[in-house]
N, C-alpha and C positions, 0 to 999 in steps of 0.2 A: 168478384164474379157475379154474374146476373143469373138468378134461378131461372130455370127453363122447364117447361113441361111439354109433353107431347113430342112429336117427331117433326124435324125439319125437312124430311125427305120430299113430302109433297110440294112444299114451297120450292124446294131446289129443283124438282122435276118441272114445276110451272116455269120458273125463271130460265131453265135451259131448253125446254120444249116450245115454249110460247114467249119469245123475246118481247120485252115490254118493260113496264115500270109499275112499282107499287105506289098507289096514291094514298099516302098515309092519312091525309085529312079526310078522305072519302072512305078509307078502309077497303080499297078494292084494287084489283090488278087490271091494268089498262095495257092491252096488247099493242104491238107496233102498228097494227091495222086500225087502231083506236077503238076497237070493240073490247068490252069487258070480258073477263073469264072468272069462272068460279070453279071450285073442286070439291068433291066429296071423297074422302079417303080413309082407308083403314089398313093396318097391317096384321089384323086379327080377324079375319073372315074365316070361320071354322065350320066344317060340316063333316061328321064322321063318314058319311058315304063317299067323301072325296079322298079318303086315305088310300094312297097307292096310285091314284090318277096320274098318268103321265103329264108332265108339264106341257109338252107338245100338244097333247090332246086338248088341254084347256085353252092354250093359245089359239089353236085352230078353230075351236068352238067360238070363241070371242070373236075372232076375225071373221068366220063365216056368218056371224050375226051382224057383221058391220058395225061392231062396237069398238074395234081396235083404234088406237090413236091415229089420227090423220094429220100429218104434218102440214098439208095445205090449209086446213081450216083451224088447226090448233085446238081440236077437240077430239074427245074419245077417251078410251080406258087404256091405262098402263098398268100392267100386272107386275107384282114383285113378290119377294119372299116365296117363290114357287117351290123351294126345297121343303117347305113345310108340309107339302102335300103328302110326302112319303112318311112323315112323322105322325101327324095328327089330323090331316085333311085341312090344314091351314094355308091361307095365302093372303096376299095383300093386294089391293087394287086402289087406283086413284082415277076417278072419272072427271075429266075436264069438259067444261061446257060453257056456253055463253052466259048462263045464269044458274043460280043455285037450284032451282026447281028441275032444270034440265040435267044437271049433274047428279041430283038425287035419283031421277027416273033412270039415267044411264047406269048408276050404281046398282039399282035393284033389277034392272034388266040383265045385267051381267051375272049376278048371283043366279037368277032364273035359268040363264043359258047354261051355266056350269052345272046347276043341279039337274037339268034335263039330260045333259050329256053323261053325268054320272049315272043317272037312272037308266039310260038306254045301255050303257056299258054293263051295268049290273045285270040287267035282263039278258043281254047277249051272253055274258059269262055264265050265267045260271043255266041257260038253255044249252050251251056247249058242254058244261060240266055234267049235266044230268044224265044219269045212266040210262041206257036203252032197255026196253022191256021185251 
């Protein structure tokens, strides 16, 4: 048995969403269109303000920001582990891009989009729940 660390899901998603091949000598993924792909991934993105956020709301926010995965370009964000939102405000995301810098930027942009949505939801909920005087 070969010891393994980390999670193979991002690589499996890359392989299934962006057909291509892994160039072991260069250590990179080459898509069928001959362009390179890189990703930034986590299954442990946690923010207490996200506890109880509906998964649909998170997906809609990411899509509205045009960060969702685009099958035509083979780039974008794939969300996963959304059930963690109801437990401790946790989710997973994998950002696929043409290079690592773009994947990192997409990853951080996605966090910011979700944080803004949570903040606006909290403000709306607080104003609805506020007693009238």
